[in-house]
N, C-alpha and C positions, 0 to 999 in steps of 0.2 A: 441345369441346361449347359451343354458344352458349347463353347463359343468357337467359331472359325478363326483361323489365323488372321483373316482380314478384319473380323470384328474386333478382335482383341487389338490390333494395330490402330485401327480407326477410333476406337473408344478410348484409346490412351494418348492419341495424338503423336504416335511414334512411327507412323508410316515412313517419314523422312529418315528416321534413324536407321532403318535397314536399307535405305536406298543409297546411302553414301557414307564415305569415311569423313565427311566434313565436320562430324561432331568432334574430331581431333584436331580441327584446323587450328593452327597457331596464329593468333592475332595479337599484335601488340596491345597490351592492356593500358588504356588511357588512365592517367593519374587523377584520382579524386582525392585531394588533400583535405585532412581534417580541418575544419574551420573553427566555429565557435559554437557555444550553446546560447540559444535565443530564449528569453523569457517571454511567454505569451500571457497577456492579461485580458485579452478580448478573443472572440471567436467569430468568424464569418460563417453563417448558415450552420450553426451548431445546434443540436437538439439535447433535451435534458430528460432524465427519468428520476424518480424519487423512490427510495427504498420503502418497504411496507412500514417500518418502524419510524419513518421520517427522519432518520439520522444521516443518511447519505444521499449524495446525488451522483448519477452517472452522466457523463457528457461524451459526445464524439467530437474530438478536436484533431485536426490534422490527421484524419483517417485512423484514429485510434480510439480505444475506449479508455476513459480516465474516470476515477472516482475521487470525490472529496467530500468533507463534512457538509452537511446541509446548511450551516451558517456560513460556508465559504472557507477558503484557505488554499493551501497548496495541494494541486492535484496529483494523484499517483496513477501511473500508466499500467493497464493491465494487458495490453495487447501489443505485438510487435508489428513493424512496418509491413512485413509480408502478409499479415492477416488482413490489412485494409479493412478495418472494421468501423461500422457506422451504425446509428440509430438504436441505442441500448434501451432495453425495457427490464426494469426490475421485477423479479418474482418473488416468491416466498424463500426463506432460508438464505437470503442474500445472494440469490442467483440472478445472474443478468443474461438475458438473450440479446443477441445483435445479429446483423447481417455481415457476412464476410465475403470478399472477392478472392480469397487466396488462391483458389484452383481455377479461376478464370470463368466462373459463374457465380452468381450470388447464392449463398446458402446460409442457413439458420445455424447458429451456434449458441452454446451457453458456456458461461464462465463464473467462477465464485468471486465474491467481493474481495477475496484475498489473493486473487490471480491464478488459483488452482482450479482443477476440475474442468479444464477446457474440453468441450465435446461438441462434434459436428452432428447436426440432426438430420439435414437432408443433403442429398447428393444427386448428380446427373447433369445432363446438359441444358436442363430448364433452369431459370432464374427463380429463387425463392427469396423474397424480401420482406422488409418492414414488419419485424415480429412484434407481438404484444402478448405479454403473459396475461392469462385469465386471472380474475380474482382469487380463485381457489388454487391457482398455480399448477393445475393438472394439464393445462392446454395452452397452446401458443396460436394465436391468430396471425395470419400472414397473407401476403398476395403472391401469386405465382402465374407465369405464362404457359404453364404445362398444359393447359386446356385449350390453347389457341388464342387466348387473350388474358389479360390480368384479371383473375378472379379471386375472391376471398376464400381462403381455405383454413382449416384448423388442424393442428399437429397434436396428437395425443401422446403425452410424454411417457405414459406407462406402455402403451402398445406400439408406439412409433407409426400409428395409423394416420393417414391424412384423408380429411373429408372436405370435399368441395362445396362450398355454399352458394357461390355465384360463378357464372362462366360467361361464355360468349354472348352477346357482344360486349361484355362490360370492359372497361379499363379501370379497374378499382385501385385504389391506393390507400395506404396508411390506416389499416383498421385498428380500432380500440374498442374495449369491452365496456359494456354497462356495469354498473356496481354490483347487480345481482347475477352477472355472468351469463344472462339469457339472451342478449342482443349484442351485435357488433355494428358500430358505426364506421363509415368509410366515404372517401370521396369518390366520384365517378367522373373520369375525364376532365378533373378541374372544373366541372360545370354544375355539379349537384352534390348534395350529401344524402346518402341513403343509410338505412339500417336493414340488417338481416338477422333473423332468429336462427337459432341452431337447426331448426327444421325446414330452413330456406324460405321463410316468409318475408318478403321485401316491403319496404316503405320508403317513399320519398319524403325527406324532411325539408330540404332547401333546394332551390334552383337559383343559380347564380344570376344576378341582374346583368343586363346587357353591358358588355365592356369590362367585365370583372372575371376572375378566377377564384376558385375556392381550394384551400389547402388545409391539411392538418385537423381533421374533424375529431371531436371528442364529446363525451356527454358531459354537460355542465350541471349546476344546481338544478333540481327538479327534472333531471333528464332532458334539459333543453339542450339543442345542438350548439356546439361552440366550434368555431373554426376561423381561419384567417381569410379575409376577403381582400384581394389585390387588384389594383389597376395602377397604371404607370403613375408614379409620384405618391401613392397611397397604399399601405398595408395595414389593415385594421383587424384587430382581435375582436371577434363578434360572439355574443352570447344571445341565442335566440335570433331576434332581429335588431339588436342594439350593439353598436360598436362601443367597447369598453376602453379602447385606447384611441390616442390622437397623436399625430405626427410622430409615430414610432416606426422604425423599420422592423416590423414583426416578421419572424423568419419562416412561418408557415408550417411549423411542426405541431403536433398535437399538444395542447396546453394540459396541465395537470391541475384538476380542481380539488379543493378540499373545503367543502362547504362554500362559502362565498369567496375564498381566496383562490388565487391562481398562480401557478408557477409556469413561466414560459421564457422564450428567448427572443430577444430584439436588441437592436443597436450594438451588437457585439457582446451582449451581456446575459447573465442569468437574472432573470427579474421575477419578483414577487409583487402581486398586486391584491390589495383587500380593501375593498370600498375605494375611497379616493386616495389611499396611501400606496405609494410605490417605493419598493426597496430593491436595490440591486445587491447580488450576492457575489463578492469578489472571488476571483480565483487567480492562481499563477501555475503555469505548466512550463517546463523547460524542455526544449528539444534541441538536438543537434543539427548543424548544417555543415555542408562541405563547400569549399570554392574549387572551381574547376581549374585545372592546369593542363590544358590540352596542347600538345607541342604541334600536332600536325593540323594545320589550319587550311582554309581554302587557297587554292593556287590558281594562278591563270595557265590554262592549258595552252601549249604553243603549237601543237600539231602531232600527228602520227597516224597510225593505221586507224581507218574509220571503224568505230564501234557502234555509231548511231544507225543501225540498220532497222528500219521500221517496217513492220507489217509484210514480211516476205510471203511469197506465193510461189508454187512450183508449177511449171508448164505441164500439160497433160503427158507429154512424152517424157517427163523427167529430165530434161537436158538443160532447162533454164530456170533461173529464179529472178522474179522481179521484186523490187523493194524500193522504199523511199530512203535517200541519204543525201546530206549536204544540200537540202532544199531543191532535189530533182529526183526523177524517177530513173532507176537503172534496171538493166537486165543483165544478169550474170550468166555466162556460159564459158566453160573450158577455163575458168579462172580469171577471165577478163570481164570486167564490168563496162557496159556501154551505156552512156547517158542518153536518156530519151527526151527529156524535157529540161529546159534551162531558162527560167525567166524570173521575174521579180514577184510572181505569184505563189500561191500554195497548191501544188500538185501532190496527191497522196493516194494511198490505198489501192494499189493496182490488183487486177485480177485477169488471168488469161482466159480467152474464149475457149469453149470446149475442144475446138479444132486447133488451138494453139497459134492462130495466125493474127490475133488481135489482142490488144491490152485495153482493158476498161479500167477508168480511174476517175477520180473527182479533182476538180480544179476551180479556184475562185477568180480566174483570169477574167470572167465576165461580171464580176462584182459579188456574187455569192458562190458557194460551192455547188458545182452542178457536174453531172456525169459527162465524160468525154470517152471517145473511143479511138484508138489508134492502130493503123494498120502496121504491123511490125516489119513487113516487107517493103511497102512504098513510103511509109512515114506519114501518110495521109492521117490528119488528126482533125476530128469534128465533135460537135456536140451530139449527146445521145439522150433522147427522151427528156428534154428540159422540163423542169417542174416550177411551180410558183413558191416552192420552198428549197431549203438547203437539201442537197443529196449527198450523203456521205457513206463511207465504208461499204460499197457495193459488192455483190456476188452474182455471177452468172449462175442460171439454173443448168442442170446437166445437158439439156438439149439445146441451150443456147438462145432459147426464145424469150426468156424473161430475165429480169434482174431484180434482186431484192436489195434494198438500201434503207438507211435511216435518214429521217429528216432532222431538223434542229431541235424538235421537242422530243425526240426519242420514239417516234412512230416508225413502225416498219411498213414500207410501201413496196409494191411490185410494179415494175415497169413491164407491161406486156404489150402484145402488137396492138391492142384495142385502146391502151391508154394506161393511166396510173391508178393504182387500186390501194388504198390503205387496208392493212391486214391485222395490225394490232392497235390497241389504244395507247396513249402516251405511257412510256416506260421510263423509269429512273435509271439513267446511264446504262442503256443495255449494250450487249456486245455485237460483233459482226455476225450477220446471218450466215447460215450454212444450209444447203439443199439436200434433201433425201434424193436417192437415185431416180425415183419416178416423178420428182418434181412436185409431189402433192403436200410436202410438209417442209417447213422451214423451222430450223432450231436457232437459238441464240442464247446467250447467258443473261440473266435477269435476276434482280434481288427479290427475295420473298422474306419480309420481315416477320419476326414472331408475334408482334403485337402492335397495335396503334400507338401504345404509350411510349414504347422505346422503338425507334425506327430501325435498329440493326437487325440483320437476318443472315441468311446464307445466299450466296450467288449460285443459282441453280440453272439447269437446263430448262428452257421455255419451249416447248414445241407448239407451233402453230399449223393446225390442220387447215390447209386451204380449200379442202372440199367440204368437210363437215363444219368447220368454223369454231372448233374447240381449241382453247388454250390449256396446256398441260404442263405443270411444273414437275420436275424430277431432281432429286438431290444426286450430286455425282457420287458421293459416298455419305453414309449416315452422319448427319449434323456437320457436314463439311461443305466448303465453297470451292467453286472454280477459282483458282488462284487470283485472276483479276478478270473483270468483264471486258477487257479490251481485245486483246488478241490471244488469250489463253484458252480458246475453245468455247463452245464445242465446235468440232471440225468433222463433218461427215466424210468417210472414205469414199473414193470414186465408184466402188461397186456397191456402196449402201449398206454394207454388212456391219461396219464398225464406226464408232464415233470415238474421237480422241479429245481429251481435254487435260488441263494442268490442275492438280491438287497438291498442296504444300510443296510447291515448286518443282515437282516432278510429273512426268506425263503418264497417263493412264489411257488404257484403250477398253472399251466394252463392246460386245457384239449386240446389235440391235435388230429390230424388225423394220419393216419399211416405214413405219409411223414413229420410230425412235424408241419404242419400248424396250428396256433392258432385257436381254435374254440370259444373261449370266452376270457374275459379279465382275466389276471393273478390274484390269490387270495392269499392275505397274510396269512400264517398259523403259524408263530411263532411270538412271541413278546419279544424276547431276543436275545443276540448276538448268531448268528447262522453261523457255518462254516462247510464245508465238508458234505453236506448232502447226505444220502444214504438211498434208500427205503427199508423199513422192510415190505414185503407184498405190497399190493396196497393201503393201507389206513393210513400208518405211515411212518415217516421219523425218522431215527437215524442221530445225527449230534453232533458236538463238540460245547460246550459252555464253553469258557474261561478255558479249561483244563478238563472239565467234558464230559462225554458221556451222551447225553440226547436223550429221545425218545419222540415224539409228534404225536399224531393222527392228522389228517387233520382238525378235529374239535377243536384242541388246548388243549387237555389233555396231559400234559407233565410229565414224570417221568425221574428219573436219574438211569442210568445202572451202577452199581458199578463195580469196578476192585480192584484187590489186589496188583497191581504193585507199588513198592516203589523204591527209589534209594538212594545212599549215596556215598559220596567220598570215595575212597579206602584209605586205610592206607598209609600215607607217606613212601617213601622208607627208607630202613635202613640208618644209619649214614654212610656217605662217606667222605674221604679225596680226594680231586681232586688237583693234582699238575699241575700248569700251569708256562710256562715261563715268562708271563705277563699278567696284566689285566687292564682293564679301568673301573672305578667304575661308570661312567655315568656322572661324574662331572669334573674330573681333565683334565688339559691341556696336559699331557704326560702319557704314560703307566708307571705303577709300576711293578717291575720285581721280578721274582722268589719267588712265594708265594704258599701257600696251601690254598685252599678254603674248609673250613670244612662246610658240609651240614647236617643238622639234622631237622627232622620233615618237610621236604620239603622246609626249609628256609636256609639262609646263617647264620650259627652259629658263625663263626670266619674267619677272613683272617689273616693268620700268616706266618712268614718266613718258608721256607721249612725245615721239619724235619721228620726224621722217614720214615715209609713206606707209600705210598699213595695207595688208592684203585683204583683210576683212574689215570694214568700217562699221562697227556697232557703237558709235560714239553717243548715241542716244539711249543705249541700253545698259542695264546692270548685269554683270557676270555673277552667278552663284554656283556653287558646286552642283553638278548633276544630281538630282534627287534619287534616293534609293527606296524602292517599295519592297520591304523585307517579308511580305507573306502574301503570295498569289500562287495560282495554279495554272500556268500556261496553257496546259492541255486538257484541263477540265472541259473547256469547250474549244480546244484548239482547232479542231477540224471545221467548226462552224465560223470561228473568226478568221481562219487562214492567215495570210500575210498581213492582214489589217492590224493584228494584235502588236506586233513589234513597232509599227509606224505610229500607232496611238500613244504608246508609252513614250516614245521620243518626242512626239508633238507637243506633250505636256511637260517636257523637261526631265523625265524620269530616264536615267542612263544606266541604271542597274536594277535588276529585279532578282529577288531570291524566292524560290518555290520550296515549300516544306512538303510537297507531295505532288508527284505526277506520274503518269504512265511512264515506265522507266525508259523504253526505247523511243518514245516520242520526245522525251525530255533530252535523251543523249544526243539524238538527231538535231534537235533544235539548237541545243548548246554548241555543237560542233559546227552547224551552219552559220549561226552568228559569229562565232569566232573566226570562222574561215572567210567571213565576209560574202557568203553567198545568200545570206538572208539579212535584211536590214531591220535592226532592232537594238535594244540595250544589251549591256553585258547580262548573262543569264547564269545564276549560280542556283543549283538545285539538288534535289533528291529524287529518287524513284518513288515507288508506292510506299506509303507509311506502313510500319510494321504494326499490325493490329492483332487482335486476339481472334477467339473462335467465332464471333459474329462480326459482320461488316455492313457498311451501307454504300459508301462511295465506291466506284469502280477502280479507284487507284489506292486500295489498301490491300496489304498482304496479310491474309489470315495466318496466324503463326501460333502453333500449339505445343511446341517443345524447344528444348535448347538445341537438339540436333538440327530441327528446321531453322532456328534462329541463326545458326552457322551458315546455312545455305543463303539466307537473305543477306548476312554480312558479307559472305564472299561475293555475292553479286554486287553489293554496294562498294567494295573496295576494288574490284577489278573494273568497274565501270566508273571509278573516280567521283562517287558521290561528294558533294560538297558538305552535306550534312545528312543526319537520319532523323526522322521524325517517328516516335512511337505513338500509337494512337489509342483511342478510347478503351477498347477492350483487352488490351495487353495486361496481363497480371504483373503486379510488382515484381515478382521474381524474375521474369523475363525482361522487364525494363531494366532491372538492375544487372543483369547479364548482358544486356545490350550496351550499357554504360562501360562495363568492365572490357568488353571485347572490341569496342569501336575505336578507330583512329580519328574519327571526325566528330565535330560538335553534334549534339542531340538536343532535340526539343520535343515537347509533348503538350497536352492539354492540362497538365497537372502541376501544382507548385510543390505539394508534399505527398510522399517522401521524396520527389524528385530532387528537392533542395538538398537533401541528404545523401541521394545516391550519386550526385555529380552531374546531374543534367545541367545543360547549358542555357536552357531557356524555356519559357512557356508561350503557347500562342493563345491570343485572344484574352480579354479581361476574364472570361468565365464561360466558355462556349461548351459544345457537346461534351457530356460528361456521363459515365456509366451510372452515376447516382440518379441522374435526372434533374439534378441541380448542382450548383457549384460551391466549393469550399473556398473560392477566392473572390467572388462577388455575389450579392444577394440579387433577388429578383427585382428590387428597386435600384439596382446598379451601384450598390455601395460596397466598399471593403473596409475592414476593420484593422486593428492594431497587429493581430497575428499576421495578415497578409503582407501588411507594409514591412513589418520587422523581418519577415522571411525573405522578402525579395531584396531588401537593402542589405541584409547580412550575408546572403548567399552569393550576390552578384549575378543571379540568373536574370537574363533579359526577359522583358515582357513586351509582346507585340499587341497592342490594344485591338486592333481591327475594328474601328468604331463605326459598326453598321448603322447605329442610330444617327450618325451625322447627317444622314438623308433628311432628318427633321429640318435642317437648315435651308433646304429648298423651298420651305414655305415663305421665306423672305427673299431669297435671291436664287434665281434660276439661269443666271447667265451662263454657267458652265455647261448647262444642259443644252442651251440653245446655241452655243459657240460652234462655229463652222467646223472646227476640228472634230467634235463630237458628231455633228450631223453627217459629215463625209465618212468618217473613218469607222463608225460603228456599223455592224451589219444591221440591215433594216429592222428585222425582228427585236434585236436588242435595243436598237434606239427607240422603237415604239413603247417597248416595256419601260425604258428608262424615263420617257417623257411621261407616261401614265403615272409611274410612282412618284415622280418629282411633283406633278400637278395634285397628287392625292395628299401630299404632306400639308398639315395644318387643317385637314378636314377629317370628318369621322372615318373616311376610308384610308387614312394614312396609317402606315405601319410602323413609324418610328416616333420616339418620345424624347422631347428635350429634357424631361426629368431624368430619365434613365442615362441619357447622354452626359448630363452634368455630372452624376455620380461616377460614371466611367472616367470621365476626364479629370475629375478630382482625385480618384484613385491613382491614375497614372501621374498626376502631378506630385502626389505625396511621394510616390516611389522615386520619382525624378529628383525632387528636391531633398529627398532623404539620402541621397547619393547612389540610388538605384539605376537601373539600366533599361531605358524605354527606347523602343525602336518601332518606327511606323511601318504599318502593313495594312493591307485592305482585304485580303481574301478574294480578290478578283480572280475569276469573273463572277463569283457569287455576290460580290459588290461590283461596281462598274470600274472596268480597267481605267487607270490613268486619272480620270476625274476624281475617283474616290481617294486617291492619294491627297488631293488638294482639299476636298471636304474634310478629310481627316485632320489635316493641318489646320484649317479654319475652325474646326470644333475645338481643338487643343487651345487655340487662342481665345475662343468665344468663353471658355470657362477656365482661364487661369494661366496658361502658358504665355510667356512673352513670345513674340514672333521669332525672336533668336533661339529660344528653347525649343519651340516646335520645329524650326528647321534643323536643329541639331539632332532631333529624333529621326530625321530622314536623310542625313548626311554623315555626320561624324560617327554617331552610335552604331548604326548598321555596318558601316564601313569597318569599325572595330570588331563587331561581331564576325564579320567575314575574314578578319585578319589581313586586309588589303588597304593599300594607301590611298583609298578613295575618299570622297566626301569633304575635300578640300581643294583650295586653288593655292598652290605653292610650288616653288622649284622642285622637280623631281616627281611630282604626283601626276597620275594620268590625267590627260587633258579632257576630262568628262566635265562638261560645262553647259548650263542653261543660260541663255541670254535673254533677260525679261525687261519688260517696260515697268518702271516705278521702282520703289524701294521696299522690298519685302521684309526688312527689319522694322519698318513702321506700319506696313499694310501687308499682312500675309497673303491676301488675295493676289498681289503683284507676282507672287511665285508662279502663278498659273499663266501670266501673261507672256508666254514663251514665243519669241520671234526667230530664234536660231538656237540650235542645240548641237554640241560636239560630243563625240564619243571617241576616245583615243585620238584626239585631234582631228578626226573626220567630221567636218562641218556640214550640217544639213539645215536648209531653211524650210519653213513650214509649207509653203506652196509645193515644193518638190516632195514632201512627205504625203501630201494630200492627193497629188496628181494621178497616182494609179487609180484611185476610186472616186475622183471628183465627178466625173460625169457618167459613172455607171450606176444603173438603177436595177431594181428588181424585174426580172422578166416580165413583160407583158404578153408574149406569145410563148405558149408552153403546150405540152401534150395534154390531151383531154384527160380530165379527173373523172374517173369512174365511181359508182357507188361503192362505199365501204363494204368490206367483207363483214359477216357476222362476227368473226373473231376480233374485229376492231371495237366492238361494244365493251365499255369499261365495266367489268363486273367485280373488280378487285379494288379495295380502297387504297392500296399501296401504289397503284399505277398513277403516276403524277410526273410532271415535267421537273427537270433538275433545278429550274430557276423558281420552284414554289417557294412562297415566303418562308415557311417554316424550316426549309433547307438553308436558304441563304443567310438567315440570321442566327443560326446557332452551330454553324459549322466550326 
């Protein structure tokens, strides 16, 4: 079959390569200097296979396949770093099958014991995982999502034919053969163990007891099922119904039985058990690491042309552009930008009325985000169709009689003359709605996962039939995603004949019918980095290009639309003398007493004994360096939080935050507004969307499929002054390495190795979302072993633990939940969920575990005291903003850190990562200071007792921070709520809110 040019491009991930010359972009290569070779004697979450003759073992250690004698010894590496290989399975003739992520999807490979004969068995855009050789060596059982969910399949090595044995709605994992080769055993959704015969006959053998999960099934003696049964604090290897291990951290991979003897992995070791006798099989493996030497570090931006232009829209006559910048709404016409709103609240997401006389937008000036409408001629500004929920990213219908918007749970609503009507179920981080010409269909970007087992999928166009009630998903291109689900489309043209969207960072246009059905193949219309497209008439797109507003006709004629907006940092506050009863400078082991801190030009000028009169009397308080939360996502729920978010951080003494992933223009706008003083909050260092692979989940991930596209992403990053770059879960190692080589700024990811040898600067979380479905840095019981500790301490890579399980501490102390700052500054729905979650801890409904938390903290402590680099972050708002910083610190102290050590992870260490003189109180340092009651060096809880906070010498007291929201409540009078549309019925399992528990705790 002959492929069209479009098919060839989209199947090879090279669409961007013909779109731009950016693949020749010269970017200074960051130096990753050779470091040292690290000897590994333990492995975290490793699996093992034994050769048919019993002489050899194969293991997967730091994402490579190694072999060693069955009695133990030095391991020999068979696969390279780019292969990203795991889960070996020995077959006959010393052949080893394994899964490899080399090309951006999981596929089956085989290799010889001598490292020769590497062969790829499966290909394509679906994943093929977890191979197991049949006893006769003629077939390989595996699981794949090629049929719509993970089912068991069999690959015939002679014919290359694939036979499917189980399918929808299964979520099968880890198949293993019976000794006679007639049955395959596997787990189903971590909740059961089933078998299937080669002719498809199913049988259920085990159902997981309540509160447990099952992993790694295999046939044991007498064909009894054997598996690992896990609950927090306990992981048992089970045979039949009897646990044969006790107090071991069993890793959950299929055990290998030989009569009554079993080989398995646990506690970082290869372990053999026969009867009551247990023997560990020693191994050694040596791997290289590199230490990073990145010269270009984070800098404080001081001003310049405004680049943070968020969510631009074009007026119907094409003469005006409305957008958000510097914490205000602007209308641009003739090169001059006119400010429409200017207050301490959050006004965003404008849209012109169809006649161009009014501007619809959302604002939290009433306490929660609600719709407002402004007359552009008279300036009259009033509420529009108030609702009992948040109202965000609105769009007028073409006739101006209706408005589509999203609430805080990701549901789409229509405000119509009769009232408010819900038209979709809860969606996970959907995009902005757009209307068909006749007003009968709404389209938006929404994620569609490939399976339940792994949440990633593609960001597609979701069409909502407002008449018939149907929901229809459509891929923008085969196996491709809309670039981000924020402002990258879909956008319907005014005449209803075309839809525009961004794929692989360039714009595409496709002709459609009235319902949105594609009438031809999409056509690429831009050849440069393209974000936030908006129609200007029916033949041109206005979009953002690395901080510039650009306009392109559909035939490719491009012009720049100029604006006159600039910003600069405000003048530093006047000189102040702040009197404190004590202070901690960020280094000392004890407080120093009774001093005056002299602040001048936003910095600490002098610390001296108390004398004379002070401008600020904090004589009963202790000054500590302002805290730094090194992992959060300001705009993951930025529209729902509005201006509350910056105030909340400050109210809890957090004066700097670092985001490793945010919608890029929302991020740049907020960063500029905070630096310019038009928005109140902490210092903000951040990146745009994380660079991801072919599948995505969050709306702020950039699907990246080629080096040519990677250059586009890096061009955006450097021209918009990213402070760091995060590579995400599905990015292949080859592109991760290219990102390291081509980037000028620090990089972080979810992986330890081979990141530690590529030159990455850090790893986020102790072991969160991972394309494997489990982590090689921490086990399901929360433990890390010698391999992980050695690699962190040798490489110097940072780790940001993000201790979600610290919520378990609420079982004993809920004071931070009921604190006035939390009650006032949290949006009402966020506070309600927060209270419910806190009250559930310590009960069967609780979602956090002290046992797992202990393991996480002990892991971090080993890295810290081994000379490694631990920085505190929370993943807020997936965990609670600001309060979670303090529960993280309390958890560190609860399980071994001293209060001083804990505070260093939230002050000096993240400041060092950013390359800035923060995290200390000393002459010359920025005057970022929290003033607290008590001594946090003896009681870490005192760090949360903030009474005053200063950022760059600007002092805020807590009542002033609370004032804008203290007396504002959820609306009691609102527009009538109408019966929901049939399209609002939840017919798809992946329709869920972004705060769902499985999301918040594994990001």
